[in-house]
N, C-alpha and C positions, 0 to 999 in steps of 0.2 A: 329776463330783463338782463341788460348787460351790465358789469359792476364797475366802478372805478375801483378796482384795487390794488394798485399802485400807483398813487398820485401826492402827492405834494405836501408840505411840511411848514412850521412856522418857528420863529425868533430864536434868530443865533445866542449865546453865550454875552458875559457880560454886564446884564442889566443890573441896575441898584435894586436891590430889594424894597418893596412897599410898603407902606403901613396897615395893617390886617385892614384897615376900614375904607382903603385904597381900590378902586377899580377901574382901570381903563380899559377901552375899546378902540380899536384901530382897525382900516380895510386897506386892499389894495391888491395888486394882480400880482400873481404869483412867479411871474417872470417879467422882466423887465429888460428892455431892450439887451435880448439873448443872454438873460442872468437871471438866476432865481434872485429875485428881490431880498437883502440883506437880512430883513427881519423873519424871514421863514430858512433861515440856513442854521446848522445845528442839528444836533441829536434830538430825534422823537418815537415815543410811545402811540402807536395806532391804536386810540381805543378800540376794543371790541373786535379785533383783526389776529391778533398774538404775533404783533409781528413789528420789527423798530425801523426806523427809517434814517440818512443820515444824508445829508442834505448838503452839497457844495456849490460852489459858485454857478457850475454847467454839468449838474449830473447828480443824481441819488443812488446812493445806495439799498438794499432793502434786504431785511434780516427776519429768518421766520422763526418762529418761537412756539414748541409743542413743551411737555411736559418734560420728556428726558433730553432735550437736544435744542440747541440754537446754532443758525449757521446762516451765513451768508447767502441769498439767491444766486444762482450758479450765474444768471445773467449780469452780475455784479452790479457795475454803474449804469442808471437807467437814463436814457437821454433826455434831455430838457424838454423835447416837442412833447413827451407823452402827459405834459400837464400847462402845457403853456396858454389854452384857453381860459383857464380856471382862475377864481378869485379865492381871496381868503378873508374869513374875518376872525381878529385877534383878539382875546381876552387876557389880560393881566390880572390877576385879584390876587393880593397878599403874595404868596410865594407861588403860585402858580400858575402858568401860562398854557394857553390853549389856542387852538388853531383850527376853524372850521372851514373845510374847504368846497366850493362851490361851483356851480356854472349858473352865471349871471341869476344871482339871486335867487335861485329855487332850494331848497332846502339841503342841509350838507351832506356832499357824499362820503366824507369822513372828515374825524375829528382827531385832532392830534395832539399830545400832551408831551411838553417838555420834559427832557431829563438831563441829566450832566453830561452823561457819556451810553453810548452802545454797550451793553455787558460785554467785558473782556472775551469770554468763552463763546461767546459769538462769534467772533472773527476766527476763532481756530477753524480749521479743515473738518469737514464732518466725516464719520465711516462711511462707505457709499455700499456694503456689502448689503447681500438682499433681505436678512434679518432685519436690517436697521432700516431699511426702508420703506419696508412692510410696518415696523412698528412706529414709525413717525407717522406712516400716512392714517394708520389708525389712531395715534392719539391726536393727529391734528383734526378730523370727522369726531372724534369723542369729546373733543373741547368744542367744536363749532358747527357741528351740523346742526340744525334745529328740529328737525322731523323724524327721529328713528320712529315713535310713537306713530306719527301719520304712517308713514312709508312700510311700518309692520316689518321693521328689522330688529334683529338681537346683532348687535354689534358684537357686545362683548363674546359671545356665542361665537361668532365670525372669526375673531381672533383667533379664540382657543382651536377652531377648527382648520384654519389655515396657517397658523403662526411656523410649524415645523415644513409645510411644502415650501414657504415662501423662502426659508433661512437654506433650503434643500435646492432653491433654484441654481442652476448652473450659470446661467446667463441673462441679459437682459429680456431676451425674448420668453424664457421660462419665467420669470419674475413679473412680465407684462401679462404673462396669465393668470397669475394667481391674484393680482391686484385686479385684473378685470372680472374676476370670479367674486372676487368680495366686493363689487359696486356694481354688476351687470344689472340687479334685479330692482335697485332702488325706484325706477320708473318716476324719476325725476329729470326733467329737461336741463338744469343747471348741474348735476353731478355727472362730472366728465374727468377721463384719464386722459394726459397730453403724454408723449414721451418727444422729449427735446434732441435735436439735430443742431449741434450750433446753435445762433440766437432763434431759431426756428421751433416749431414746435408743430408733431403732429397727432394729432385725435387717436388714441390707440385704439376706440372703438369704431373707429371709420366714418363717422358722422357727427357734424355739426350736434346735433340734437341730443348728443351724449344717451344717456340711461332711458328719457324718455320711451314710454311704452304705452303710452295710451290705447284705447283702443282703435282709432283712425290710423295709430303709426303702426300698429300691428297689422292693420289691411295692407296700409302700405310696403313694410315688410315681405308679406306673403306675394302681394302684386310683383314685387321686385326679385324674388327668389323664381318666379314662374318666368320670368324673361331671359335672356342672353344674351341682349344685344349690348345694353347698358351695362358698364364694368360696376358702377359704384352707386351708393345708396345716395351720396349727395345728389349724382347728378341725375339720378331716378326719379328723387324729391323734385327738382329745379324742373324737372319737365314735366311733371305731374301738374307742378303750379302752374305753368306757362298754360298747358291745355285749359287750365281752369279760365286763366284770364282771356284766352283766345273766345272760350265759350261765351263771353259777355259781348264782346266787341260788336255782334252784329245789332244787340239790341239796344247800342249807345249813341247818343247825338251828341256833340259830331260823329260823323261816321266814325267807329274804332276805339272812339273816347280820347279824354286826351292824356296821354303818358306823362307823369312827372316824377322829379324826387331819384332819380338814379332809376328809373324803371320800378321804385317802390310803390307808386301810385299811380291809379288809374281813376278818372272822374270823368263824367257826363250827365245826361239826362236819360232816363229809360222811358217807355211808353206812360201813357199817363201822367206826365209833368211829374215824375218823381225824380229828385237828384238821385246819385249813385257816387260813392267816394269807396274806391278800395284800398285798403293798404296790407302789404304784402310784410312790412318790415318797420320798426321804427328806430331805425338808423341808418347811416351809409347813404344817405341822400345824396352828397356830393362825392366826386372823385380824391377830394382832398383828404385824408383822417384828421379830420379837425370837427369835434363838438362844437366849437361854436360856429364854424359853415355849416354845418345840419342845421341848428337853431335857425340862423339866419334864413338858408334855405326851405325850410319847412312854416315858415310865418311866412313868408312871401307868397309860398302855393296855398296856404289856409286862406290868407285875404281874398286871393283870386279866386279859388272856389265858393267860399261864399258868398262872394260877390253875383259870379255867374248862375250861382242857384240859387238866389234870395227869391225868386217868384216861382219857385217850386212848391207844391203842396206839402211835401214830407223829403226826406232825405234817409236814404240805407245810408249807413258808414259799416261798410263789408270788413271785418276784419274775424271772419271764419278760419281762415289760416293766415296769421302773422307771428313771424319768427321772433319779435320781439327787440328790443335796442334800450333805448333812455324813456325814463319817466320823463323828465324833464320834455322830452317829444310828446309824449301822451299829455303832459298838462297845457300842450299846445294847442293840438288838437281839439281834445276837450274844452277848451276855454273857449273856442268859435261857437259851441252850444250852450254856452251857460249864461243865466239870466242875472248871478250875481256870487258871491263869493260863499263856496260852502265846504265844508271837510268832508274829504274823500277818504283817505284812511290814514293812516299810521304805522310807521315801521322801528321797531324794536331788535336788535339785535341780540342774538343769542346768547352771547359772553359780554355782556356792556363794558365792563369797567371803565363805568364812570362814564360811560357814554349816555344821553339824553334819548328818547324817542325823537324822531322826528315826524310832525305834521304836514300832509300834503293836502290844498287846497284844490277844487276846481273853481275856478273865476273866469269873467270876462276877458276874453284876449282878443287883440286884432281892432282889425278897423270897425269891422258891424259883428254881430252874434245873431246866428240863424235859431228862432226861438219856437217854429213850428214845429208837428214830430217829427222825431227822429227814432229809427229801427237800427239798433245794433245786433250786428249778426254774429256770433259766434260759433267756436265750437271747439273739442277738444284739442286742436290744432292752435287754438288759440295762447300764446304764450307768453311769459314774462311781463314788459310793458306792455303786452295785449292784456293780459291780464290787467295791470294796474289802469289802463284807459278805460277798461270796462268797467273798475270799480269806480272811478270817476264819471265818467258819463251815467252808471246807475242813478247816483244822486242828482240828478236833474228832472225834473215834474213833468217835464213832455219828451222822456226818451223811454222808447220801449225794448227792455233787453230781451232778444228772440232768438231760439237756436240751441243748440247743446251749452252742456257745462263746456267752462275754458278747462285748458290743462291742468289749474292748482300747481303750477310750477311759477310761483310770482316774487321769490326773493332773487337779490340780484347774486352774481356768481360771484364767490369770491374765490378767487386762483391762488393757489400755494405750488411754489416747487418744493419738490422733495429733494433730499440728498442723491446724486447720482443723475440719472438721465428721465426722471418723471417728474410728474404734475399734476395737481387736481384742480376738479373745479367742485362747488359744493355751496348748498344754501345755508346761509348763517342770519336770514333776514326776516322776521314774521310780519306780517302787512295784515292788519287788523283794519276791518270796516268801518264805516261812522259810525255803527251799532257795535264795534269789538268784536266782530266775527270775525275768524279765522278760516278762510278757504283752502288754506296748503293744503295739498295733497289729495283734496276732493272736486277742487273746481269749484266756480261762480256759478251757482244754478240763472238759464235764465227764468224771466216771467211770465214768459211766453214759450213754451215748448216747441220745438221743430226740428226734427229731425236731418240732419244733412248727410251724412254717412252711416250707413247702414253693416252693421260688422256681418250680418246674415246674407247681405247683397253686395257682393264685390264690384260688381257695376256700380252703385252710387259712388264708390271713387272718384268716376269719372261724369257721372249723370247727378248727382244728388246736389251739387251746390249751383248749379242753373236753374234746378228746378225749384231750389229752396227760395231762391231771388222772385223765381215767378208767384209764388205762395204769397212771399210777401207783399207784391203788386197788386194780387187781388185781393189780400186783407187791407192795401193802404185804399182798395176803390179803383187801379189805373188801368 
């Protein structure tokens, strides 16, 4: 899923101390009339993320903290636009002030704790020699990455084997090779290496998918390597997904189906009066880079979908290939199928630093809900917010989870700049289902197994999806 890894803050200084028994709460919008709300200006520790924020009137500066080093994010003052859609809940209790950041009432994306000031040493220019960059990356993962055991990574041994090689790197290209060697086999869609150029970042691993290397991703990499027309794996992946969408169009009514949400959704009716909703991602629904605009768009489209498919006898919710996005949008989709409020999962940071776990519920949303049978199709290319949507849908009594295990990459991606020209993304959150089960690293198992992509049959990369939909139609009785 997409993380809100650099967001907002609360309360400036100067408040009078409160008696120990006093607790006050207030809420508001992070940005008011183009500036940060006065209550969120000042210095803050981001609980569970190993960073500090300093919020001014029109921008915020981010500081990264590892064991042996603290330094300013090389992007320095981040623009106010990055958090303009978010709200806050501020709690003052005794001499402690915290602020929870959230989008439209959903569980907190980040918790801030007020501090007198950012530690002075964090403002000093950090060393950028290869040895320091490598050690900083290692420390950040050691502190915040939550799944070395699940991913079978001996992180201490990796430091010992690569430390001298990193120190000997003659330039950024050589250092990039060492950092990639350290991270390449995590098989975690959220573990990513970035190389910064100006204010932009280039994924040094060549693909948005990071280190994710599930069986279907391995099939895709092999198919990419066996051709020469398409030069990037990203483009090859995009064309593969378009071929899957195209294979469904002849089966949909209206002809070709309805394409919506910036081409992330296709929906319509299949033979046998079966509804069909395909979601390829859970973000980027509008051209504007705005979570609030995305939220408005998914709400409106899901209302249309449920109204149009109300008389079908069942719906197939196809997230077999879903690149993730925001849990808030997963909740909007799942809420259109909810009969009542139910616990879906809880989220706990690996290094909480006083931050409590967050509970997510699936509950009725929208103008009406669809309570007939729903078949949720997943594979190991169901990633991040696709995983969380699966956890939400599985709690509903009329939902049948069918297909293959999901990717098992559920955590938000915590993005950290390193000294110099690199940055990393990592998984720092554990998602426990309503029974307390953790599926990170192994994927959520379907209730009804149905193989979509067969590693032993490369052709299934192109034929398996349509065939699986046909089998579900037959199962429903269409």
